[in-house]
C-alpha positions as CSV (number, residue, x, y, z in Angstrom):
1,M,5.3,18.6,1.6
2,A,3.7,19.0,5.0
3,D,4.8,16.6,7.8
4,Y,2.5,13.8,8.7
5,R,4.5,12.1,10.6
6,V,2.2,11.5,13.7
7,T,1.1,8.3,15.6
8,F,-2.2,6.5,15.6
9,D,-5.0,9.2,17.0
10,S,-7.7,6.4,18.4
11,G,-8.2,3.4,19.7
12,E,-6.2,1.6,22.2
13,F,-5.5,-1.2,20.1
14,F,-4.1,1.0,17.4
15,M,-1.6,2.9,19.9
16,S,-0.8,-0.8,21.4
17,I,0.1,-2.1,18.1
18,E,2.0,0.8,16.5
19,S,4.4,0.7,19.6
20,S,4.9,-3.1,18.9
21,V,5.6,-2.5,15.0
22,R,7.7,0.2,15.7
23,A,9.9,-1.8,18.0
24,C,9.7,-5.1,15.8
25,R,13.3,-6.3,14.6
26,I,12.5,-9.6,13.3
27,C,14.2,-8.8,9.9
28,E,16.9,-6.7,11.5
29,A,19.7,-9.5,10.2
30,K,18.3,-9.7,6.9
31,F,18.3,-6.0,6.1
32,R,21.7,-5.6,7.4
33,A,22.7,-8.0,5.1
34,T,21.6,-6.2,2.1
35,A,23.6,-3.3,0.0
36,T,21.9,-0.7,1.8
37,A,22.5,-2.4,5.2
38,H,19.8,-0.5,6.7
39,D,18.0,-0.6,10.0
40,P,14.3,-1.6,10.1
41,N,11.8,1.4,9.9
42,P,8.1,0.4,9.8
43,V,5.7,2.9,7.5
44,F,2.4,2.3,7.7
45,W,-0.9,4.4,8.1
46,C,-4.4,3.8,9.5
47,S,-7.1,4.5,11.9
48,P,-10.0,2.5,12.7
49,N,-12.2,5.1,11.2
50,A,-10.4,4.2,7.7
51,R,-13.1,3.1,4.6
52,I,-10.4,3.0,1.9
53,L,-7.5,0.5,2.4
54,I,-4.5,1.0,0.3
55,A,-2.6,-2.5,0.2
56,G,0.6,-2.1,-1.4
57,Q,3.9,-3.9,-1.7
58,A,6.4,-2.0,1.1
59,P,7.8,1.3,1.3
60,G,11.0,2.1,-1.3
61,I,14.0,3.6,-0.3
62,R,12.7,7.3,-0.3
63,V,9.5,6.3,1.8
64,H,12.0,4.6,4.2
65,K,13.9,8.0,4.6
66,S,10.7,9.8,4.9
67,G,8.8,7.8,7.0
68,I,5.6,8.8,5.2
69,P,3.9,5.9,2.8
70,F,4.1,7.0,-0.9
71,S,6.0,9.9,-0.5
72,D,7.9,9.6,-4.0
73,P,6.8,9.9,-7.5
74,S,4.7,6.5,-7.4
75,G,2.4,8.3,-4.7
76,V,2.3,11.4,-6.9
77,R,0.8,9.0,-9.9
78,L,-1.2,7.2,-7.4
79,R,-3.2,10.1,-6.0
80,N,-3.6,11.1,-9.7
81,W,-5.0,7.8,-10.3
82,M,-7.6,8.3,-7.1
83,G,-8.4,11.7,-8.2
84,V,-7.5,12.8,-4.6
85,T,-5.6,15.4,-3.0
86,E,-2.4,15.0,-1.2
87,E,-4.3,15.9,2.1
88,L,-7.0,14.0,1.7
89,F,-4.7,10.9,0.7
90,Y,-2.7,11.5,3.9
91,D,-6.0,11.6,6.2
92,R,-5.7,8.2,8.0
93,D,-9.3,8.5,9.1
94,R,-10.6,8.2,5.9
95,I,-7.6,6.1,4.1
96,A,-5.6,3.1,5.5
97,I,-2.1,2.4,3.7
98,L,-1.0,-1.0,4.6
99,P,1.8,-2.6,2.6
100,M,2.6,-6.2,2.5
101,A,5.6,-5.5,4.3
102,F,6.0,-2.4,6.6
103,C,9.6,-1.7,6.2
104,F,12.0,-1.4,2.9
105,P,13.4,-4.8,2.1
106,G,16.4,-3.5,0.5
107,Y,17.9,-3.8,-3.0
108,D,18.7,-7.3,-4.6
109,G,21.8,-7.7,-6.9
110,N,20.7,-5.9,-9.8
111,G,19.6,-2.8,-8.0
112,G,15.5,-3.9,-8.0
113,D,13.5,-3.9,-4.6
114,L,13.6,-7.2,-2.9
115,P,10.3,-8.6,-2.4
116,P,8.7,-8.0,1.0
117,P,9.3,-10.2,3.5
118,L,6.2,-12.7,4.3
119,I,7.2,-12.7,8.2
120,C,5.7,-9.0,8.4
121,A,2.3,-9.5,6.9
122,K,2.0,-12.9,9.0
123,T,2.9,-11.1,12.0
124,W,1.4,-8.2,12.1
125,R,-1.1,-7.6,8.9
126,D,-4.1,-9.8,9.8
127,R,-4.2,-8.0,13.6
128,I,-4.5,-4.7,12.2
129,L,-7.3,-5.6,9.2
130,Q,-9.5,-7.6,11.8
131,R,-9.5,-4.0,13.3
132,L,-10.5,-1.6,10.3
133,E,-14.0,-2.6,10.0
134,S,-15.1,0.1,8.5
135,I,-13.3,-0.9,5.0
136,E,-15.5,-0.3,2.1
137,T,-13.0,-0.4,-0.9
138,S,-9.6,-2.1,-1.1
139,L,-6.8,-1.2,-3.6
140,L,-4.4,-3.5,-4.5
141,V,-1.3,-2.6,-5.8
142,G,0.8,-4.9,-7.4
143,A,1.2,-8.8,-7.2
144,Y,1.8,-9.2,-3.6
145,A,-1.3,-7.7,-2.1
146,Q,-3.5,-9.3,-4.7
147,K,-2.4,-12.4,-4.2
148,W,-2.4,-12.0,-0.2
149,H,-6.2,-10.1,-0.6
150,L,-7.9,-12.4,-3.5
151,G,-6.3,-15.8,-3.0
152,S,-6.7,-18.1,-6.1
153,R,-8.6,-15.6,-7.9
154,A,-5.5,-13.6,-8.6
155,R,-3.5,-14.4,-11.4
156,S,-0.8,-12.5,-13.2
157,V,-0.9,-8.5,-12.5
158,S,-2.2,-8.0,-16.1
159,A,-4.5,-10.6,-16.2
160,T,-6.1,-9.6,-12.4
161,V,-6.3,-5.9,-13.4
162,A,-8.1,-6.6,-16.4
163,D,-10.5,-8.6,-14.8
164,W,-10.9,-5.7,-12.4
165,E,-15.2,-5.5,-12.8
166,E,-14.9,-9.1,-11.5
167,F,-13.5,-7.6,-7.9
168,A,-15.2,-4.0,-8.2
169,P,-16.5,-2.3,-6.2
170,S,-15.1,-3.8,-2.9
171,A,-11.7,-4.3,-4.8
172,Y,-9.8,-2.6,-7.3
173,P,-6.7,-4.7,-8.5
174,L,-4.1,-1.7,-9.9
175,P,-0.4,-2.1,-11.3
176,H,2.2,-0.3,-9.2
177,P,2.4,3.2,-10.3
178,S,6.1,2.8,-10.7
179,W,7.7,4.5,-13.8
180,R,8.9,1.2,-14.6
181,N,4.9,0.4,-15.8
182,N,4.8,3.3,-18.0
183,G,5.1,0.7,-20.9
184,W,2.5,-1.3,-19.5
185,L,0.0,1.6,-19.3
186,K,0.9,2.7,-23.1
187,R,-0.1,-0.9,-23.8
188,N,-3.2,-1.2,-21.8
189,P,-5.5,2.3,-22.8
190,W,-8.4,0.8,-21.1
191,F,-6.8,1.1,-17.4
192,E,-6.9,4.6,-17.9
193,A,-10.2,5.0,-19.9
194,E,-12.3,2.5,-18.0
195,L,-10.6,1.3,-14.5
196,L,-9.8,4.9,-13.3
197,P,-12.9,6.6,-14.0
198,A,-14.9,4.1,-12.1
199,L,-12.7,3.9,-9.3
200,R,-12.6,7.6,-8.8
201,R,-16.4,7.6,-8.9
202,R,-16.6,5.1,-6.1
203,L,-14.1,7.1,-4.1
204,R,-15.9,10.3,-4.6
205,R,-19.1,8.3,-3.0
206,I,-17.1,7.0,-0.3
207,L,-15.2,9.9,0.9
208,V,-17.7,12.6,0.5
Protein backbone atom coordinates (compact mmCIF):
# COMPACT_ATOMS: atom_id res chain seq x y z
CA MET A 1 0.00 0.00 0.00
CA ALA A 2 1.23 3.46 -0.84
CA ASP A 3 2.17 5.76 2.03
CA TYR A 4 -0.70 8.23 2.39
CA ARG A 5 0.39 9.61 5.78
CA VAL A 6 0.48 13.31 5.02
CA THR A 7 -0.90 16.29 6.88
CA PHE A 8 -3.92 18.40 5.96
CA ASP A 9 -3.05 20.23 2.79
CA SER A 10 -5.34 23.26 2.86
CA GLY A 11 -6.90 25.67 5.28
CA GLU A 12 -5.42 27.29 8.36
CA PHE A 13 -8.20 25.80 10.50
CA PHE A 14 -7.45 22.26 9.42
CA MET A 15 -3.75 22.69 10.06
CA SER A 16 -4.52 24.01 13.54
CA ILE A 17 -7.13 21.41 14.44
CA GLU A 18 -4.91 18.56 13.26
CA SER A 19 -2.11 19.77 15.49
CA SER A 20 -4.50 19.99 18.45
CA VAL A 21 -5.97 16.54 17.86
CA ARG A 22 -2.54 14.97 17.46
CA ALA A 23 -1.61 16.39 20.87
CA CYS A 24 -4.83 15.20 22.55
CA ARG A 25 -4.30 12.95 25.59
CA ILE A 26 -7.78 12.98 27.11
CA CYS A 27 -8.09 9.20 26.88
CA GLU A 28 -4.48 8.30 27.60
CA ALA A 29 -5.10 6.77 31.04
CA LYS A 30 -8.11 4.82 29.73
CA PHE A 31 -6.09 3.36 26.86
CA ARG A 32 -3.17 2.46 29.12
CA ALA A 33 -5.60 0.45 31.28
CA THR A 34 -6.69 -1.79 28.38
CA ALA A 35 -5.15 -5.14 27.46
CA THR A 36 -3.07 -3.46 24.73
CA ALA A 37 -1.87 -0.66 27.05
CA HIS A 38 -1.44 1.56 24.00
CA ASP A 39 -0.85 5.27 23.56
CA PRO A 40 -3.28 7.57 21.73
CA ASN A 41 -2.77 7.73 17.96
CA PRO A 42 -5.53 9.77 16.30
CA VAL A 43 -6.37 8.64 12.76
CA PHE A 44 -8.66 10.81 10.66
CA TRP A 45 -8.61 12.16 7.14
CA CYS A 46 -10.17 15.28 5.66
CA SER A 47 -9.92 18.49 3.73
CA PRO A 48 -12.39 21.39 3.44
CA ASN A 49 -12.88 20.38 -0.20
CA ALA A 50 -14.16 16.85 0.53
CA ARG A 51 -17.58 16.01 -0.92
CA ILE A 52 -18.05 12.54 0.61
CA LEU A 53 -17.94 11.84 4.34
CA ILE A 54 -17.24 8.39 5.74
CA ALA A 55 -18.34 8.30 9.37
CA GLY A 56 -17.13 5.10 11.00
CA GLN A 57 -16.72 3.84 14.54
CA ALA A 58 -13.05 4.02 15.58
CA PRO A 59 -9.74 2.72 14.25
CA GLY A 60 -8.94 -0.94 14.86
CA ILE A 61 -5.56 -2.24 15.91
CA ARG A 62 -4.21 -2.45 12.34
CA VAL A 63 -5.19 1.13 11.59
CA HIS A 64 -3.75 2.20 14.95
CA LYS A 65 -0.40 0.75 13.87
CA SER A 66 -0.44 2.03 10.29
CA GLY A 67 -1.90 5.48 10.92
CA ILE A 68 -3.94 5.10 7.72
CA PRO A 69 -7.76 4.84 7.95
CA PHE A 70 -9.32 1.59 6.73
CA SER A 71 -5.91 0.05 5.94
CA ASP A 72 -7.30 -3.40 6.75
CA PRO A 73 -9.65 -6.01 5.25
CA SER A 74 -12.65 -3.90 6.29
CA GLY A 75 -11.28 -1.10 4.14
CA VAL A 76 -10.95 -3.42 1.16
CA ARG A 77 -14.60 -4.41 1.51
CA LEU A 78 -15.73 -0.81 2.02
CA ARG A 79 -13.94 0.34 -1.12
CA ASN A 80 -15.62 -2.51 -2.99
CA TRP A 81 -19.00 -1.43 -1.64
CA MET A 82 -18.30 2.10 -2.82
CA GLY A 83 -16.90 1.04 -6.18
CA VAL A 84 -13.82 3.25 -5.81
CA THR A 85 -10.11 2.65 -6.20
CA GLU A 86 -7.66 2.91 -3.33
CA GLU A 87 -6.21 6.05 -4.89
CA LEU A 88 -9.61 7.76 -5.02
CA PHE A 89 -10.55 6.54 -1.55
CA TYR A 90 -7.49 8.27 -0.08
CA ASP A 91 -7.94 11.53 -1.99
CA ARG A 92 -8.80 13.77 0.95
CA ASP A 93 -9.98 16.53 -1.38
CA ARG A 94 -12.80 14.18 -2.36
CA ILE A 95 -13.39 11.88 0.61
CA ALA A 96 -13.23 12.74 4.31
CA ILE A 97 -12.87 9.92 6.85
CA LEU A 98 -14.01 11.02 10.27
CA PRO A 99 -14.75 8.21 12.76
CA MET A 100 -16.74 8.69 15.94
CA ALA A 101 -13.48 8.39 17.88
CA PHE A 102 -10.11 9.06 16.32
CA CYS A 103 -8.07 6.57 18.37
CA PHE A 104 -8.16 2.80 18.75
CA PRO A 105 -10.11 2.29 22.02
CA GLY A 106 -8.61 -1.10 22.93
CA TYR A 107 -10.19 -4.51 23.52
CA ASP A 108 -12.79 -5.72 25.98
CA GLY A 109 -12.49 -8.93 27.99
CA ASN A 110 -13.71 -11.02 25.04
CA GLY A 111 -11.23 -9.57 22.56
CA GLY A 112 -13.75 -7.28 20.88
CA ASP A 113 -13.19 -3.59 20.23
CA LEU A 114 -14.27 -1.32 23.06
CA PRO A 115 -16.82 1.37 22.12
CA PRO A 116 -15.52 4.71 20.86
CA PRO A 117 -15.14 7.16 23.77
CA LEU A 118 -17.91 9.72 23.41
CA ILE A 119 -15.65 12.49 24.70
CA CYS A 120 -13.67 12.37 21.46
CA ALA A 121 -16.68 13.24 19.32
CA LYS A 122 -17.82 15.88 21.80
CA THR A 123 -14.40 17.50 21.92
CA TRP A 124 -13.36 17.44 18.26
CA ARG A 125 -15.90 16.10 15.81
CA ASP A 126 -18.46 18.91 15.65
CA ARG A 127 -15.72 21.49 15.21
CA ILE A 128 -14.40 19.68 12.16
CA LEU A 129 -17.80 18.81 10.68
CA GLN A 130 -18.85 22.46 10.76
CA ARG A 131 -15.97 23.25 8.38
CA LEU A 132 -16.75 20.43 5.95
CA GLU A 133 -19.18 22.59 4.02
CA SER A 134 -18.86 20.74 0.69
CA ILE A 135 -20.12 17.35 1.88
CA GLU A 136 -22.91 16.05 -0.37
CA THR A 137 -23.28 12.48 0.88
CA SER A 138 -22.34 10.76 4.14
CA LEU A 139 -21.70 7.05 4.59
CA LEU A 140 -22.78 6.16 8.12
CA VAL A 141 -20.93 2.98 9.04
CA GLY A 142 -22.32 1.22 12.10
CA ALA A 143 -24.56 2.07 15.02
CA TYR A 144 -22.51 4.82 16.64
CA ALA A 145 -22.25 6.92 13.47
CA GLN A 146 -25.91 6.35 12.63
CA LYS A 147 -27.10 7.46 16.05
CA TRP A 148 -24.87 10.53 15.96
CA HIS A 149 -25.93 11.70 12.50
CA LEU A 150 -29.55 10.50 12.36
CA GLY A 151 -30.57 11.02 15.98
CA SER A 152 -33.96 9.58 16.87
CA ARG A 153 -34.43 8.29 13.31
CA ALA A 154 -31.73 5.67 13.89
CA ARG A 155 -32.84 2.32 15.29
CA SER A 156 -30.91 -0.93 15.21
CA VAL A 157 -28.31 -1.15 12.47
CA SER A 158 -30.38 -3.73 10.58
CA ALA A 159 -33.53 -1.62 10.74
CA THR A 160 -31.75 1.62 9.86
CA VAL A 161 -29.91 0.10 6.90
CA ALA A 162 -33.15 -1.52 5.71
CA ASP A 163 -34.71 1.97 5.65
CA TRP A 164 -31.81 3.40 3.65
CA GLU A 165 -34.08 5.01 1.05
CA GLU A 166 -35.48 7.24 3.79
CA PHE A 167 -32.04 8.83 4.23
CA ALA A 168 -30.60 8.69 0.71
CA PRO A 169 -29.11 10.40 -1.16
CA SER A 170 -27.68 12.70 1.54
CA ALA A 171 -26.82 9.73 3.78
CA TYR A 172 -26.40 5.99 3.36
CA PRO A 173 -26.45 3.92 6.55
CA LEU A 174 -24.19 0.87 6.23
CA PRO A 175 -23.29 -2.10 8.42
CA HIS A 176 -19.65 -2.32 9.41
CA PRO A 177 -17.67 -3.96 6.57
CA SER A 178 -16.08 -6.40 9.01
CA TRP A 179 -15.92 -10.16 8.40
CA ARG A 180 -18.07 -10.43 11.54
CA ASN A 181 -20.99 -9.26 9.40
CA ASN A 182 -20.65 -11.97 6.75
CA GLY A 183 -23.70 -13.73 8.19
CA TRP A 184 -25.74 -10.52 8.10
CA LEU A 185 -24.81 -9.97 4.45
CA LYS A 186 -25.93 -13.50 3.53
CA ARG A 187 -29.24 -13.02 5.33
CA ASN A 188 -29.88 -9.67 3.65
CA PRO A 189 -29.15 -10.07 -0.09
CA TRP A 190 -31.08 -6.87 -0.84
CA PHE A 191 -28.10 -4.94 0.56
CA GLU A 192 -25.86 -5.89 -2.36
CA ALA A 193 -28.68 -6.05 -4.89
CA GLU A 194 -30.36 -2.72 -4.13
CA LEU A 195 -28.47 -0.44 -1.74
CA LEU A 196 -24.95 -0.83 -3.14
CA PRO A 197 -25.87 -0.09 -6.79
CA ALA A 198 -27.67 3.07 -5.67
CA LEU A 199 -24.72 4.10 -3.52
CA ARG A 200 -22.25 3.56 -6.35
CA ARG A 201 -24.35 5.59 -8.78
CA ARG A 202 -24.51 8.44 -6.29
CA LEU A 203 -20.78 8.40 -5.66
CA ARG A 204 -19.97 8.33 -9.38
CA ARG A 205 -22.08 11.44 -9.92
CA ILE A 206 -20.32 13.29 -7.11
CA LEU A 207 -16.75 12.14 -7.71
CA VAL A 208 -16.48 12.63 -11.48
